C-alpha angles and dihedrals in degrees: 000000000000124000090255092055094047093048095051092041091052090046092054094042096049094037092241111172115262088224116076120191125181153108120286148141134265114217126192133165111264096016137088118256114266127215111226143171113226144196114199121188114197125203141149132070137301087268098051128024117209117196138166135155152146131284122204117203143112107313094226092059094046090045089062090056099042112120093001120139120237099028114163129199111207110206131218091255093052098258118133125220125191107227142180120215105225105172134022122201121172104288093355136077129189117216142177121219121225109165136037117204 
């Protein structure tokens, strides 16, 4: 079972919410780590986790990471999620998650 499937299966089994809110860090090669607040919406099935959300941080910091490959969101609980920032609006960025570490 993949990390994605374990996470969603555990969430379903324990009744954990499918919306995660917290403070974390966005990491990307060649840029300084950026502190963010995030909202992460989980969906999908045990075979495939689908997640997307919103990041809140300084716009200049998010702008440097927009459309970069290999961007990682480190969640408050220490889990890492590979993300792609898809839209940038002032102090807010929208993202899609594609990999759970």
